[in-house]
N, C-alpha and C positions, 0 to 999 in steps of 0.2 A: 567821185565814183571810182570803183575798182573793178578790174576785170580778172576773172579767175578761170583756171582749168577746173572743171567740176570736182574731180577727185581730190584736188588739193584744197578746194573750198570745203569739201565734206570733212576732211581730216581736221581742218582748222576749226570749223564750227563744233564738231564733236568734242574737241579738246576744250574749247571755251565752255561748252555746256557742262562738262564734267567738273569744271572748276567752280561752278556756281551752284549753291544749294537749290534743289528743285523748287522749294516753296518760294524762293526769291526769283528764280528764272521764269516761272509761270505767273508771277503776280506783279512784277514791276515792269512798267511800260518801257523803261530804258533797255530792256532785254528783248523786246518784241522783234527788233530787226535781226537779232541773232537767230531767232526761231524761223523767221522768213528765209534767212540765208541758208539754214539747214535744209529746208524744203526745196529751195532753188537748187542746192547742190545735189540732193537726191534725184531731182528731176533731170538735171544736167548729166549725171552719171548714167542714168537709164537711157537718156537720149543718145549719148555717145556710144553706148554699148549696142543699141538696137536700131538707131536711125542713121546718124552721122555725127562726126566730130563737131563740138560746139564749145563756146565759152559762155560764162555767166557774168553779167555786169550787175553789180550791186550798188545802189545809191546809198551813200553813207549818211546823208542828211534825211532824217525822218520827217517828211512833209506830205501833205495830201496830194495824191496824183492818181490817175486812173490805172496805173500799173505799179507792180511791186518790184519787179526786176526785168532785165532784158536778156534775151537769148541771142547770141551772136552765132550765126551759122552761115558758112560760105560768105557771101557779100551782104547778107540780110541781117537786119536787127529787128527782132520781134519783141513786142511789148507783152508782158505776161502779168496777169493779175492772179494772185494766190487767194484761194478761198478754202478755209478749213471747214470740214463737215464733221460735226460732233453730235453726240446724242442730244435729243431735245431736253432742254433744261439743265444740261451738264455745264458746270463751271469749273474748268480745269484748275484755275488758280485756287479756288476754294477747296477742291478735293485734295490738293497737295497740303493744305493746312490741316485737313482732317485725317488723311491716310498717308501711309508711306509709299514710296515709289514701287516697292515690291508688290504691295496689295493691289495697286492700280494696274500694274503690268499683268498680274494674274487675272484680273477681271477682263482686261482687253483680250488676253489670249483665250480665255474661256468663252467669250462671246456672250456670257451671262444670259443665254437663252433667247437672244434676239434673232429674228428670222431674216431671211434674205429680202423679203418684201418690206420689212421695216427699213432695211438699208436703202432700198430703192426710194422709199418715201422720204427719208431724210435727205438724200442727195437731191431729189426733185425739189424739195422745199427750199434748200439752200440755193440751188441754181436758179430757181424761179425768182427769188428775191434779187438776184443779180440782174436778171432780165428786166425787172420792174424799175431798176434805176435808170434805164434808158440812156446809157452812155452815149456821148456825142459820136464816137467812132467805134462802136461795139464790133463792127465788121472787121476792124483792124486789130482787135484785141484777142489775145489767146487767154483762156481761162484755165487755170490749173487747180483742180479740186484735190485737196489733201484729205484723205479719208482717215480720220482719227476717231473711231467710234467702236462701240461694243456690238457688232453685228456680224452675222455670217456673210461670207463673200457672196456678192451678187454676180451672176453670170454676165460676161461682157456683152453678149448679144442682147440680153434682156435690157441692160442699161441703154445700149444704142437705140433700140427700138422704142423704148418708153420715154426717152428724153429728147427725141428728135425735134419736137416742137420748141424746145428750149435751147438745145445746142446750136440750132441753125441761126441763132441770133448773134453768134460770135464767129470769129475767123476759124478758131480751132478750140476744142475742149479736150483736155487731158485729165487723167486721174492718176494719183500716186497714193500708195500706202507706205508703211515702213519698208516693205519688201518688193512691191510690184509697181509697174508702170503700164499704162494703156491709153490709147486715144479713143475718144468717143465720137469725134466728128472733125472734118476739115483737113485731115492728113491721111495719106495712104496707109499709114501705120494702124489706122483704125480696123483694118482687116486682120491684124495679127493677134487680137485678143490681149490678155494680160501677160506680161513677161516679168521675170525676176529682174530687178534693177541691176543687181550685180555690184561689183566693186571696181 
């Protein structure tokens, strides 16, 4: 295991990503931990900027467990499971074989006509599948949703109200995108809406 300051972990993961061709980064399992570490770093940076100082612990061995990384804050260690929310039927590894990074980024920025209700539906579908797994200690698990999809931004209050029956199954539920962080349940930060992650 390794413990990092989030900002340093973010720099490290971004440098690692830049050194690997995208088609390889998103298609080879050996790089999956690097992608998880990047998400953990983005979450940690946002948490430090808007909640309180924290550290991120990354497991170096890729093995099955109910969490993907740990959040060290004050004297607590929180277990966090990362869940990526993508468009239905989208296969990121395949798209990098068919299109260049610039085309994919352009589509993500455009939103490709998807509505906010579509975004809510996709988030609900993905989170619902996590609930169906019936984790042994789900009430002690924090779920972090990484929103990586072609959809318009969904209002924070809309998400909180429409996902309450699902988010109540976990200790906390957070959401990040490439730029924003927000809490949907379990933490007082849920009243603050979405905030820019910052640097």
